[in-house]
N, CA, C and O of each residue as an XYZ file, in Angstrom:
304
protein
N     -31.486     16.697    -29.276
C     -32.252     16.849    -27.865
C     -32.113     15.245    -27.238
O     -31.697     14.929    -26.123
N     -32.501     14.531    -28.112
C     -32.554     13.128    -27.933
C     -30.907     12.656    -27.319
O     -30.793     11.753    -26.490
N     -30.103     13.166    -27.689
C     -28.406     12.839    -27.685
C     -28.066     13.229    -26.329
O     -27.441     12.446    -25.614
N     -28.482     14.555    -25.848
C     -28.338     15.106    -24.438
C     -29.462     13.766    -23.303
O     -29.398     13.541    -22.095
N     -29.845     13.509    -23.758
C     -30.831     12.855    -22.886
C     -30.270     11.294    -22.771
O     -30.476     10.734    -21.695
N     -29.745     10.738    -23.556
C     -28.754      9.691    -23.566
C     -27.200      9.879    -23.080
O     -26.419      9.006    -22.703
N     -27.065     10.820    -23.164
C     -25.516     11.378    -22.723
C     -25.859     11.806    -21.028
O     -24.866     11.669    -20.314
N     -26.968     12.241    -20.388
C     -26.923     12.524    -19.576
C     -27.117     10.991    -18.420
O     -26.569     10.839    -17.328
N     -27.860     10.240    -18.972
C     -28.495      9.116    -18.536
C     -26.711      8.057    -18.531
O     -26.321      7.502    -17.505
N     -26.128      8.020    -19.513
C     -24.603      7.479    -19.222
C     -24.304      7.929    -18.087
O     -24.249      7.112    -17.168
N     -24.107      8.921    -17.893
C     -22.683      9.941    -16.773
C     -23.561      9.054    -15.460
O     -22.906      8.246    -14.801
N     -25.000      9.255    -15.154
C     -25.303      8.511    -14.066
C     -25.591      7.278    -14.239
O     -26.264      6.910    -13.277
N     -25.460      6.615    -14.825
C     -25.143      4.852    -14.827
C     -23.745      4.902    -14.603
O     -23.169      4.749    -13.526
N     -23.306      5.105    -15.593
C     -21.069      5.446    -14.793
C     -21.223      5.677    -13.253
O     -21.013      4.687    -12.552
N     -21.492      6.610    -12.755
C     -21.229      6.968    -11.797
C     -22.008      5.763    -10.576
O     -21.388      5.390     -9.580
N     -23.377      5.310    -10.887
C     -24.001      4.305    -10.078
C     -22.784      3.228    -10.031
O     -22.395      2.672     -9.005
N     -22.287      3.050    -11.268
C     -21.670      1.164    -11.507
C     -20.187      1.793    -10.262
O     -19.791      1.061     -9.355
N     -19.684      3.003    -10.474
C     -18.479      3.297     -9.785
C     -18.467      3.114     -8.383
O     -17.391      2.846     -7.849
N     -19.756      3.241     -7.532
C     -20.269      3.918     -6.205
C     -19.750      2.576     -5.179
O     -19.669      2.694     -3.956
N     -19.526      1.709     -5.686
C     -19.889      0.547     -4.962
C     -17.882      0.056     -4.840
O     -17.386     -0.415     -3.817
N     -17.342      0.248     -5.729
C     -15.752      0.587     -5.782
C     -15.228      1.373     -4.751
O     -14.126      1.191     -4.232
N     -16.526      2.790     -4.278
C     -15.611      3.724     -3.410
C     -15.767      3.837     -2.292
O     -15.079      4.400     -1.440
N     -17.024      3.109     -2.210
C     -17.633      2.703     -0.841
C     -16.885      1.593     -0.490
O     -16.456      1.650      0.663
N     -16.601      0.630     -1.099
C     -15.453     -0.538     -0.910
C     -14.468      0.162      0.511
O     -14.440      0.106      1.740
N     -13.585      0.962     -0.891
C     -12.337      1.493     -0.697
C     -12.614      2.238      0.480
O     -11.632      2.264      1.221
N     -13.517      2.802      0.880
C     -13.275      3.681      2.236
C     -14.198      2.947      3.715
O     -14.299      3.401      4.855
N     -14.849      1.484      3.027
C     -15.090      0.339      4.214
C     -13.161      0.072      4.388
O     -12.530      0.231      5.433
N     -12.800     -0.199      3.540
C     -11.293     -0.554      3.874
C     -10.271     -0.022      4.937
O      -9.644     -0.494      5.885
N     -10.461      1.653      4.080
C      -9.792      2.318      5.154
C     -10.178      2.412      6.555
O      -9.384      2.273      7.486
N     -11.492      2.664      6.685
C     -11.984      2.665      8.131
C     -11.699      1.418      8.895
O     -11.478      1.509     10.103
N     -11.680     -0.058      8.131
C     -11.479     -0.872      9.069
C      -9.715     -1.006      9.645
O      -9.263     -1.243     10.765
N      -9.179     -0.791      8.598
C      -7.533     -0.660      9.083
C      -7.170      0.690      9.616
O      -5.971      0.796      9.874
N      -7.922      1.777      9.851
C      -7.661      2.664     10.944
C      -8.447      1.994     12.087
O      -7.760      1.784     13.087
N      -9.790      1.595     12.162
C      -9.991      0.549     13.406
C      -8.729     -0.007     13.953
O      -8.416      0.130     15.135
N      -7.822     -0.800     12.847
C      -7.124     -1.859     13.556
C      -5.888     -1.037     14.277
O      -5.434     -1.128     15.417
N      -5.531     -0.213     13.181
C      -4.505      0.816     13.959
C      -4.928      1.234     15.269
O      -4.220      0.843     16.198
N      -6.199      2.135     15.621
C      -6.366      2.167     16.754
C      -6.698      1.486     18.192
O      -6.461      1.836     19.348
N      -7.362      0.342     17.608
C      -8.009     -0.510     18.740
C      -7.000     -1.410     19.042
O      -6.817     -1.681     20.229
N      -6.130     -2.058     17.962
C      -5.362     -3.659     18.350
C      -4.353     -3.463     18.934
O      -4.020     -2.296     19.140
N      -3.871     -4.102     19.203
C      -2.336     -4.280     20.084
C      -0.885     -4.402     19.009
O       0.274     -4.611     19.365
N      -1.301     -4.236     17.907
C      -0.619     -4.644     16.953
C       1.169     -3.708     17.430
O       2.215     -4.258     17.084
N       1.204     -2.465     18.137
C       2.608     -2.533     18.812
C       3.121     -3.456     19.769
O       4.310     -3.733     19.926
N       2.608     -3.699     20.102
C       3.078     -4.630     20.982
C       3.192     -6.041     20.706
O       3.526     -6.676     21.706
N       3.027     -6.713     19.694
C       2.966     -7.777     18.974
C       4.105     -7.424     18.291
O       4.992     -8.277     18.309
N       4.374     -6.216     17.581
C       5.663     -6.136     16.749
C       6.911     -6.051     17.604
O       7.972     -6.464     17.136
N       6.847     -5.463     19.019
C       7.854     -5.916     20.110
C       8.675     -6.732     20.201
O       9.900     -6.726     20.323
N       7.409     -7.954     20.088
C       7.324     -9.321     20.473
C       8.686    -10.221     18.860
O       9.660    -10.974     18.862
N       8.024     -9.629     18.021
C       9.103     -9.651     16.751
C      10.215     -8.751     16.321
O      10.838     -8.805     15.261
N      10.361     -7.937     17.288
C      11.805     -6.937     16.907
C      13.048     -7.652     16.471
O      13.791     -7.249     15.576
N      13.194     -8.600     17.080
C      14.703     -9.459     17.129
C      14.695    -10.046     15.498
O      15.683     -9.806     14.805
N      13.787    -10.657     15.045
C      13.209    -11.079     13.830
C      13.658     -9.807     12.778
O      14.646     -9.797     12.045
N      12.741     -8.859     12.914
C      12.802     -7.859     11.984
C      14.124     -7.162     12.116
O      14.446     -6.511     11.122
N      15.034     -7.157     13.217
C      16.472     -6.867     13.118
C      17.053     -7.531     12.097
O      17.566     -7.008     11.108
N      16.944     -9.108     12.426
C      17.862     -9.654     11.611
C      17.443     -9.382     10.113
O      18.241     -8.804      9.374
N      16.468     -9.700      9.747
C      15.741     -9.313      8.683
C      16.304     -8.040      7.978
O      16.575     -8.078      6.778
N      16.445     -7.141      8.573
C      16.944     -5.835      7.859
C      18.109     -5.689      7.569
O      18.551     -5.144      6.557
N      19.101     -6.500      9.046
C      20.850     -6.235      8.535
C      20.844     -7.453      7.548
O      21.783     -7.429      6.752
N      20.100     -8.369      7.450
C      20.262     -9.330      6.280
C      20.233     -8.431      4.877
O      21.197     -8.458      4.112
N      19.160     -7.710      4.629
C      18.999     -6.752      3.282
C      20.465     -5.567      3.328
O      21.326     -5.540      2.449
N      20.454     -4.988      4.123
C      21.552     -4.490      4.025
C      22.890     -5.004      3.721
O      23.765     -4.359      3.144
N      23.007     -6.374      4.207
C      24.383     -6.597      3.865
C      24.104     -7.283      2.648
O      25.179     -7.697      2.214
N      22.861     -7.697      1.653
C      22.964     -7.869      0.899
C      22.742     -6.418     -0.373
O      23.218     -6.364     -1.507
N      22.058     -5.615      0.177
C      22.661     -4.348     -0.433
C      24.225     -3.933     -0.628
O      24.707     -3.482     -1.666
N      24.571     -4.058     -0.011
C      26.371     -3.753      0.031
C      26.944     -4.787     -0.527
O      28.036     -4.537     -1.038
N      26.555     -5.912     -0.604
C      27.034     -7.144     -1.525
C      27.151     -7.101     -3.109
O      28.072     -7.449     -3.848
N      25.714     -6.473     -3.417
C      25.600     -6.450     -4.678
C      25.985     -4.998     -5.427
O      26.335     -4.972     -6.607
N      25.889     -3.930     -4.691
C      26.819     -2.614     -4.963
C      28.192     -2.581     -4.808
O      28.723     -1.787     -5.585
N      28.912     -3.139     -4.109
C      29.847     -3.274     -3.661
C      31.114     -2.868     -4.892
O      32.016     -2.041     -5.033
N      30.415     -4.220     -5.755
C      31.463     -4.083     -7.294
C      31.146     -2.803     -8.057
O      31.877     -2.210     -8.850
N      30.081     -2.537     -7.717
C      29.710     -1.741     -9.034
C      30.351     -0.020     -8.618
O      30.453      1.000     -9.299
N      30.703     -0.355     -7.111
C      31.185      0.907     -6.464
C      33.038      1.400     -6.919
O      33.674      2.330     -7.413
N      33.265     -0.250     -6.214
C      34.770     -0.264     -7.159
C      35.090     -0.177     -8.660
O      36.168     -0.012     -9.230
N      33.822     -0.339     -9.142
C      34.395      0.035    -10.917
C      34.038      1.524    -11.148
O      34.413      1.976    -12.231
N      33.580      2.108    -10.572
C      33.315      3.618    -10.214
C      34.662      4.179     -9.917
O      35.254      4.893    -10.726
N      35.144      3.853     -8.750
C      36.289      4.743     -8.144
C      37.690      3.931     -8.604
O      38.775      4.149     -8.065
N      37.437      2.720     -9.955
C      39.013      2.559    -10.042
C      38.380      3.031    -11.847
O      39.184      3.144    -12.773
């Protein structure tokens, strides 16, 4: 009987210790949702479109150069 009481106290203590982490993640998600809904991130993203396009092309070219020898080896 005594072990059951200790076991139930351990469960309550464990849940109480984890609740701030859960609440913090919920608050972070709400802040992110508010940022997406209320800020002008999409307009600011259009200002950096030229740089994002260049970065994307650089990643594509780098991946082609990296995988080209592998493809040539497979085909030969």
